N, C-alpha and C positions, 0 to 999 in steps of 0.2 A: 467539348473539351474531353480529351481520352484521359483514362485512369492513370497512364503515367504522367502527363502533364500536371493532372489535378495533384498527385501523389508528390511531385517534385514542388509543387507549389506550395503544399501544406508543409514539407520539410523545410523550405526557405522560410515560411511564416513562423514554424515553430523555432528555427534557428536565431529569428531575429528577436522573438518573445523571450528566449534564453538569455541573449545577449542584454536585453531589457531587464533580466532578472524579474518575471513574472509567473512564478511556479504554478499559482493558482489558474490562471489562464492555460498553462502549457498542458498542465494536468487535465484540464477539461477537453483538450484536444487529444488526450493520450500519446504525447510525443515522447 
């Protein structure tokens, strides 16, 4: 997986977590 693809996947993952309001997990991923 390219760095761009990985970064994009992490961004989407973090947006999903933010939508679910999981600040502890989002902080763990430094998003």
